[in-house]
VEXMIDREN-789902 format. One record per residue: x, y, z of N, C-alpha, C in turn; residue in one letter. Coordinates in steps of 0.001 Angstrom, whole numbers, plus 500000, padded with zeros to 6 digits. Layout:
N
X  Y  Z  X  Y  Z  X  Y  Z  A
...
***
This chain:
284
675962  587158  602439  676105  588065  601300  675802  587344  599991  M
676284  586072  599925  676022  585334  598694  674524  585139  598479  R
673806  584876  599590  672356  584680  599476  671683  585959  599015  I
672106  587123  599603  671521  588410  599212  671821  588713  597740  L
673071  588428  597352  673446  588688  595955  672627  587818  595016  A
672426  586560  595430  671646  585650  594592  670201  586128  594465  F
669622  586554  595616  668243  587036  595606  668106  588298  594756  L
669121  589195  594853  669078  590425  594068  669147  590112  592579  A
669986  589164  592204  670123  588782  590809  668835  588143  590303  L
668249  587286  591142  667005  586621  590741  665890  587648  590542  A
665799  588648  591464  664775  589683  591365  664972  590517  590096  F
666255  590863  589808  666558  591671  588623  666185  590911  587353  F
666517  589620  587310  666212  588800  586137  664709  588692  585928  T
663972  588495  587015  662513  588375  586902  661892  589680  586450  A
662421  590815  586978  661883  592119  586592  662111  592387  585109  A
663328  592054  584648  663617  592265  583231  662726  591395  582365  C
662502  590166  582808  661675  589254  582031  660245  589747  581944  A
659731  590314  583067  658349  590796  583048  658213  592075  582244  S
659282  592896  582186  659214  594164  581459  659378  593963  579963  A
660131  592957  579564  660392  592749  578137  659142  592236  577447  A
658822  592752  576271  657642  592264  575542  657852  590834  575096  P
656845  590048  575238  656937  588664  574799  656595  588580  573318  T
657006  587504  572697  656750  587334  571271  655254  587300  570973  A
654477  586671  571889  653044  586542  571641  652317  587868  571794  S
652905  588833  572559  652247  590120  572763  652137  590902  571466  T
653184  590900  570652  653239  591742  569466  653183  590973  568160  H
653161  589675  568232  653149  588930  566979  651733  588904  566399  S
651640  588859  565098  650344  588724  564435  650064  587237  564301  T
649465  586679  565354  649267  585244  565387  647908  584838  564828  D
647214  585767  564167  645964  585402  563510  645840  586203  562220  R
645065  585716  561333  644863  586407  560063  643997  587635  560272  A
644248  588685  559479  643408  589864  559558  642009  589580  559013  G
641082  590445  559380  639703  590315  558904  639566  591019  557565  T
639106  590338  556541  638955  590985  555230  637981  592160  555297  P
638272  593200  554538  637370  594341  554416  636582  594145  553130  I
635292  593969  553245  634440  593659  552094  633678  594917  551698  V
633815  595335  550442  633091  596523  549986  632002  596189  548977  I
631915  594944  548559  630890  594600  547589  630983  593144  547193  G
630337  592824  546081  630347  591464  545554  630837  591486  544118  E
631505  590408  543726  632028  590297  542381  631400  589081  541701  S
630999  589267  540438  630338  588204  539699  630990  588042  538328  F
630886  586858  537783  631339  586596  536421  630130  586241  535577  A
630129  586715  534348  629031  586427  533428  629621  585925  532121  I
629012  584880  531588  629416  584372  530281  628693  585202  529236  A
629363  586178  528684  628732  587154  527810  628596  586626  526381  S
627359  586597  525903  627123  586249  524506  627509  587408  523596  A
627361  588636  524098  627691  589812  523292  629177  589894  522992  S
629999  589563  523984  631446  589643  523823  632084  588299  523495  L
631300  587226  523642  631794  585872  523408  632959  585537  524336  D
632828  585960  525588  633843  585650  526604  633265  585937  527972  E
633926  585446  529004  633509  585749  530370  633909  587173  530727  D
633099  587804  531532  633407  589172  531971  632983  589330  533434  R
633732  590123  534177  633462  590360  535593  632742  591682  535781  T
631779  591683  536716  631197  592947  537155  631096  592926  538676  Y
631156  594100  539263  631204  594249  540714  630036  595113  541187  N
629506  594774  542359  628313  595455  542863  628572  596005  544259  V
628257  597294  544422  628307  597956  545739  626895  598372  546107  W
626499  598041  547341  625173  598404  547829  625283  599507  548868  L
624330  600444  548879  624402  601535  549848  624227  601048  551281  P
624758  601799  552246  624574  601426  553654  623085  601298  553987  P
622755  600245  554727  621368  600047  555130  620485  599426  554075  G
621084  598978  552972  620274  598410  551888  619391  597266  552389  Y
619970  596339  553144  619239  595142  553558  618008  595482  554384  E
618111  596508  555233  617016  596814  556152  616026  597835  555605  E
616408  598581  554581  615617  599743  554180  614313  599395  553478  S
614313  598343  552687  613136  598021  551895  612938  598952  550713  G
613872  599880  550481  613741  600858  549399  614187  600271  548068  K
613749  600928  547001  614263  600657  545664  615261  601747  545294  N
616348  601371  544637  617449  602302  544403  617749  602460  542906  Y
618134  603668  542488  618673  603813  541127  619995  603072  541016  P
620340  602675  539811  621578  601930  539572  622502  602779  538714  V
623745  602871  539133  624767  603592  538383  625761  602580  537835  L
625790  602440  536507  626716  601512  535863  628022  602245  535558  Y
629098  601696  536070  630422  602298  535963  631231  601565  534904  L
631606  602274  533852  632481  601711  532823  633927  601788  533332  V
634726  600775  533028  636040  600604  533667  635827  600326  535145  D
634912  599407  535436  634514  599147  536817  635149  597928  537446  G
636322  597511  536955  637033  596401  537587  637620  596804  538925  G
637997  595818  539725  638581  596095  541042  639902  596836  540915  L
640628  596609  539825  641885  597309  539598  641672  598564  538757  E
640422  598890  538471  640100  600075  537687  639447  601118  538600  Q
638209  601495  538346  637603  602613  539081  636501  602209  540051  D
636308  600912  540280  635199  600490  541136  635320  601028  542555  F
636495  600865  543153  636649  601322  544540  636554  602843  544639  Q
637019  603556  543612  636974  605013  543647  635537  605520  543624  H
634745  605033  542671  633396  605548  542510  632466  605017  543595  I
632629  603776  544004  631820  603284  545125  632171  604045  546404  S
633432  604497  546510  633814  605329  547647  633082  606666  547644  G
632928  607260  546458  632156  608497  546354  630696  608240  546702  L
630162  607100  546266  628779  606763  546607  628617  606582  548109  A
629616  605989  548760  629602  605839  550216  629620  607208  550885  Q
630487  608100  550393  630553  609458  550932  629217  610168  550755  L
628640  610044  549558  627360  610689  549299  626266  610205  550224  G
626335  608934  550593  625317  608365  551470  625488  608827  552911  S
626694  608671  553453  626888  608988  554875  626825  610481  555143  V
627150  611305  554138  627105  612756  554300  625812  613357  553752  A
624898  612499  553297  623602  612957  552765  623795  613982  551651  A
624779  613746  550778  625072  614687  549706  624220  614454  548470  M
623872  613192  548222  623020  612877  547089  622311  611560  547368  F
621378  611224  546509  620561  610036  546675  621426  608774  546683  E
621038  607810  547501  621737  606536  547514  621565  605827  546178  D
622647  605237  545687  622612  604498  544430  623311  603158  544613  V
622919  602194  543809  623656  600947  543678  624694  601161  542585  I
625941  600826  542863  627001  600966  541869  627342  599596  541296  V
627281  599497  539979  627659  598265  539286  628846  598589  538384  V
629999  598077  538749  631210  598324  537967  631423  597232  536937  G
631447  597614  535665  631620  596642  534580  633064  596719  534085  V
633769  595635  534216  635189  595573  533843  635380  595704  532334  E
636384  596448  531929  636819  596455  530532  638158  595726  530442  T
638415  595141  529295  639682  594457  529075  640486  595122  527959  K
639859  595327  526811  640489  596013  525686  639680  597282  525444  D
640104  598373  526045  639302  599593  526029  639160  600161  524616  R
640211  600082  523804  640130  600583  522438  639111  599784  521617  Q
638965  598541  521928  637992  597686  521242  636583  597949  521761  K
636429  597966  523066  635105  597924  523681  634443  599283  523845  E
635202  600352  523795  634634  601665  524104  634587  602598  522908  L
634997  602131  521742  635008  602983  520545  634011  602476  519516  T
633472  603416  518736  632608  603040  517620  633455  602962  516347  F
632952  602321  515299  633759  602128  514089  634183  603454  513453  P
635315  603433  512805  635837  604595  512102  636533  604134  510824  T
636593  605029  509846  637337  604765  508620  638677  605478  508615  L
638991  606176  509708  640245  606902  509797  641414  605917  509805  D
642266  606005  508820  643336  605028  508677  644324  605082  509829  Q
644568  606271  510341  645493  606388  511475  644971  605612  512673  E
643666  605735  512967  643070  604979  514064  643096  603478  513770  H
642794  603112  512530  642784  601697  512159  644155  601060  512340  L
645189  601826  512044  646550  601305  512203  646953  601219  513672  D
646563  602232  514440  646990  602298  515840  646172  601373  516744  A
644893  601169  516398  643995  600388  517256  643289  599320  516415  F
643959  598244  516092  643402  597249  515162  642146  596547  515661  P
641875  596585  516958  640691  595897  517478  639489  596829  517632  T
639598  598065  517206  638624  599116  517512  637194  598802  517023  L
636243  599594  517561  634931  599650  516952  633845  598748  517479  G
633954  598242  518713  632965  597288  519215  632188  597824  520420  H
631933  599112  520441  631171  599703  521544  629764  599126  521622  A
629161  598828  520490  627791  598302  520493  627709  596978  521250  A
628719  596127  521085  628722  594852  521798  628903  595051  523296  E
629774  595986  523668  629977  596242  525096  628711  596844  525710  F
628032  597711  524965  626773  598285  525452  625733  597179  525647  R
625695  596230  524727  624754  595110  524854  625066  594255  526074  A
626349  594112  526400  626724  593399  527624  626025  594021  528830  L
626043  595352  528897  625444  596036  530046  623924  595965  529995  I
623339  596400  528867  621889  596564  528808  621126  595253  528663  T
621697  594310  527930  620963  593078  527630  621327  591909  528540  D
622508  591964  529163  622959  590809  529938  623105  591104  531426  E
623772  592209  531770  623979  592508  533191  622761  593191  533801  I
622182  594145  533101  621066  594914  533657  619889  594024  534082  M
619460  593062  533276  618361  592202  533724  618685  591418  534989  P
619933  590991  535140  620332  590261  536350  620271  591180  537564  V
620761  592403  537416  620738  593366  538523  619303  593662  538929  I
618423  593841  537957  617028  594162  538261  616311  592996  538931  E
616741  591784  538639  616142  590612  539277  616703  590378  540671  Q
617980  590649  540849  618664  590298  542096  618519  591369  543170  R
618384  592629  542769  618362  593728  543745  617085  594557  543586  Y
616822  595363  544598  615661  596256  544572  616055  597536  543824  R
615648  597634  542586  616023  598769  541749  614794  599616  541453  T
615038  600898  541191  613941  601840  540976  613526  601964  539514  S
614321  601399  538614  614062  601558  537196  614868  602666  536552  G
615591  603446  537360  616456  604495  536842  617873  603953  536723  S
618439  604066  535517  619776  603530  535265  620696  604630  534756  N
621861  604751  535370  622839  605754  534977  624116  605114  534479  G
624934  605921  533802  626183  605456  533208  627251  606500  533491  L
628412  606079  533982  629478  607016  534322  630822  606474  533859  I
631705  607398  533418  633052  607010  533025  633828  608207  532520  G
635116  608018  532287  635957  609116  531810  636888  608643  530701  E
637388  609626  529950  638313  609382  528851  637633  608530  527771  S
638188  607371  527399  637522  606538  526402  636154  606073  526895  L
636032  605826  528199  634719  605487  528746  633770  606678  528614  A
634299  607887  528734  633489  609075  528520  633018  609178  527083  G
633891  608824  526133  633494  608770  524726  632347  607784  524543  L
632477  606610  525137  631435  605586  525067  630108  606137  525584  F
630158  606933  526639  628933  607469  527230  628305  608529  526336  I
629112  609420  525769  628567  610418  524844  627980  609729  523617  V
628675  608740  523099  628176  607965  521966  626840  607313  522314  D
626744  606746  523511  625501  606110  523946  624383  607137  524067  T
624686  608311  524632  623669  609354  524784  623123  609797  523433  F
624004  609949  522449  623584  610469  521147  622998  609394  520241  L
623492  608162  520335  623099  607131  519373  622267  605999  519962  N
622234  605877  521283  621389  604868  521927  620795  605473  523202  A
620118  606615  523079  619683  607371  524262  618667  606647  525122  P
617975  605661  524540  616968  604935  525317  617599  603969  526315  E
618908  603775  526235  619581  602762  527057  619653  603132  528534  S
619790  604454  528831  619983  604895  530204  619209  606191  530448  F
619124  606540  531725  618415  607756  532122  619380  608874  532520  D
620548  608503  533015  621557  609463  533471  622876  609119  532788  V
623520  610151  532225  624794  609972  531517  625813  610940  532123  F
626912  610413  532657  627958  611243  533245  629261  610949  532508  I
629739  611939  531765  630924  611758  530916  631974  612790  531293  S
633101  612319  531801  634174  613197  532268  635333  613137  531279  I
635721  614297  530763  636810  614405  529786  636747  613309  528723  S
635634  613254  527979  635489  612198  526971  636466  612379  525814  P
636897  611276  525258  637856  611296  524139  637116  611573  522831  S
636516  612746  522746  635714  613098  521575  636569  613420  520354  T
637884  613323  520482  638760  613433  519323  638614  612228  518400  W
637997  611170  518939  637881  609930  518180  637154  610164  516855  W
637611  609499  515816  637019  609576  514483  636950  611025  513999  D
638029  611762  514245  638129  613163  513820  636969  614021  514335  N
636558  613705  515564  635522  614530  516198  634145  614373  515581  G
633829  613203  515032  632570  613028  514310  631341  613188  515208  S
631459  612863  516496  630306  613060  517382  629937  614534  517460  L
630958  615396  517490  630689  616829  517487  630078  617295  516185  G
630578  616775  515070  630072  617163  513751  628609  616770  513577  E
628240  615639  514153  626882  615122  513979  625955  615471  515136  N
626452  616233  516107  625703  616452  517342  624371  617152  517109  A
624343  618177  516260  623111  618940  516054  621977  618031  515584  A
622264  617204  514583  621228  616304  514070  620835  615260  515101  A
621813  614740  515832  621521  613688  516809  620748  614229  518010  L
621129  615398  518490  620386  616003  519604  618959  616317  519170  V
618802  616815  517944  617473  617127  517445  616583  615910  517299  G
617183  614737  517173  616414  613510  516984  616214  612718  518281  A
616644  613267  519418  616488  612544  520681  615019  612278  520973  L
614671  611065  521392  613275  610762  521717  612838  611534  522965  P
611552  611833  523071  611051  612651  524185  610931  611872  525488  P
612062  611500  526021  612096  610832  527313  613040  611613  528210  K
612621  611842  529452  613459  612621  530364  614762  611883  530643  E
615867  612624  530510  617171  612066  530819  618101  613201  531225  R
619205  612839  531871  620179  613816  532339  621536  613536  531711  K
622257  614621  531405  623602  614505  530833  624529  615474  531540  L
625630  614939  532072  626657  615768  532711  627947  615595  531923  Y
628461  616719  531407  629708  616736  530651  630739  617580  531378  L
631973  617128  531378  633055  617908  531979  634320  617686  531167  A
635161  618720  531135  636444  618607  530445  637499  619369  531218  I
638708  618852  531198  639825  619490  531898  640532  620444  530934  A
641849  620540  531031  642586  621506  530214  642899  620976  528817  D
642238  619887  528418  642485  619332  527089  642056  620316  525999  E
642815  620366  524941  642490  621237  523824  642304  620431  522556  G
642591  621044  521413  642568  620360  520130  641196  619833  519757  G
641197  618734  519019  639958  618143  518504  639032  617704  519621  E
639613  617292  520734  638810  616812  521865  637894  617920  522391  M
638460  619084  522668  637669  620213  523165  636734  620738  522079  R
637247  620842  520870  636444  621369  519773  635174  620551  519582  K
635311  619232  519584  634159  618364  519367  633182  618436  520536  A
633721  618474  521760  632833  618531  522919  632057  619841  522945  L
632707  620933  522596  632012  622221  522570  630921  622245  521496  L
631114  621523  520412  630061  621421  519399  628848  620673  519959  K
629095  619671  520783  627986  618955  521422  627246  619879  522379  I
628008  620656  523155  627393  621615  524077  626583  622654  523304  V
627124  623153  522206  626398  624122  521377  625097  623523  520840  D
625137  622265  520442  623933  621610  519943  622873  621522  521030  A
623301  621246  522252  622353  621187  523371  621731  622557  523629  L
622538  623605  523466  622026  624962  523669  621024  625353  522581  K
621376  625065  521346  620554  625498  520213  619276  624676  520106  V
619407  623379  520205  618252  622507  520015  617291  622568  521205  K
617854  622854  522387  617034  622995  523588  616045  621830  523737  K
616588  620618  523701  615739  619440  523865  615043  619499  525220  A
613716  619652  525240  613020  619883  526512  613090  618718  527472  P
613339  617526  526958  613361  616360  527831  614734  616099  528433  S
615738  616896  528051  617107  616679  528518  617521  617778  529496  V
617871  617368  530713  618517  618278  531654  620012  618036  531527  A
620778  619087  531290  622197  618873  531065  623025  619930  531792  W
624272  619567  532015  625224  620435  532702  626581  620269  532053  M
627270  621392  531831  628626  621349  531280  629560  622045  532252  F
630610  621344  532654  631594  621883  533583  632942  621975  532872  S
633402  623200  532646  634679  623445  531982  635725  623707  533055  D
636709  622801  533174  637682  622876  534263  639113  622968  533728  R
639507  624121  533164  640884  624266  532685  641903  624261  533812  P
641427  624359  535058  642326  624303  536214  642735  622876  536554  D
642105  621890  535909  642412  620491  536167  643015  619843  534938  L
643658  618701  535139  644258  617945  534058  643473  616651  533836  E
643785  615991  532729  643093  614741  532408  643253  613728  533545  H
644394  613757  534188  644675  612782  535246  644082  613164  536597  S
643566  614383  536730  643071  614824  538046  641596  615189  538057  T
640946  615200  536913  639570  615706  536867  638525  614692  537322  I
638776  613410  537120  637697  612435  537234  636986  612476  538579  Y
637726  612308  539654  637066  612170  540946  636526  613499  541463  H
637173  614591  541104  636642  615905  541475  635291  616135  540815  R
635227  615879  539514  633991  616147  538784  632956  615040  538958  E
633388  613826  539199  632429  612744  539432  631565  613051  540649  A
632173  613567  541697  631404  613925  542890  630399  615025  542568  L
630842  616061  541862  629928  617143  541491  628787  616604  540619  E
629123  615705  539715  628114  615143  538821  627073  614337  539588  A
627517  613557  540558  626588  612747  541339  625663  613623  542183  L
626210  614678  542742  625378  615616  543514  624318  616237  542620  V
624699  616587  541385  623757  617209  540443  622731  616205  539906  W
623196  615022  539558  622328  614052  538886  621372  613337  539827  A
621780  613169  541096  620978  612423  542047  620694  613253  543302  Y
619984  614362  543170  619718  615187  544352  618840  614439  545348  P
619137  614607  546615  618308  613981  547638  616946  614648  547635  R
615910  613857  547789  614548  614383  547678  614274  615492  548680  K
614784  615317  549904  614516  616337  550916  615227  617637  550609  E
616405  617539  549921  617133  618754  549542  616529  619407  548308  L
615867  618590  547499  615250  619117  546286  613842  619667  546548  A
613398  619585  547799  612102  620129  548160  610938  619249  547812  G
611206  617966  547601  610109  617061  547258  609527  616441  548517  E
***
């Protein structure tokens, strides 16, 4: 009996040992594999007199395709800003064949009030934002310093777009009206056109009328924002309607059903579909 009892105990112990999970079965005994969505670079900017980071996302199949791609420059394009969001939309557009493949270049901002605003004499703004008014330098960072590197390093088509929202949207509208030769596609979501007491809206008619005869696209969208912001943006839209600049294809999306915090990614996707139609869908 003792032998049988011993054998039964030994069998039970062995069975329990084999059934119990071992530490090595469930332990994470190796490092995870990093998920890489792009490349990050630093540039010693002469325009800003400091180092600045920009990030690059390439469309699926870039290496094998041999194609040249349009480039979409994303303002507020740091890794902790909007780079992953907008490159994610570009990935969706590619795999779902929703719009043309683009290279996304996210340009990091550090002091948005400084880098994305043009000068103003408004004392309230001067008091609230003491570093304001250096949009021209930030634009030079993109056009004069980063853009040539991108064109040398990657296969680009020569078409350059600009996308952003809020203060970045203001920067884009300012660029479209005052430096229109800089880009071919302008996507501005809920731009802070209240800046400088809505001066972009006040000057829109003259600026739209003076646009050089080069084909370009402009996509404007606004959420439920009111006040000077909406008033100024609607003046820009009115100028586009009245002046009817033949070289400008434009779209205005009024989204009172959305808020400033929810409009960007909804409208960014719509803007990309409109601005970069796939050739086969466009009948070309």
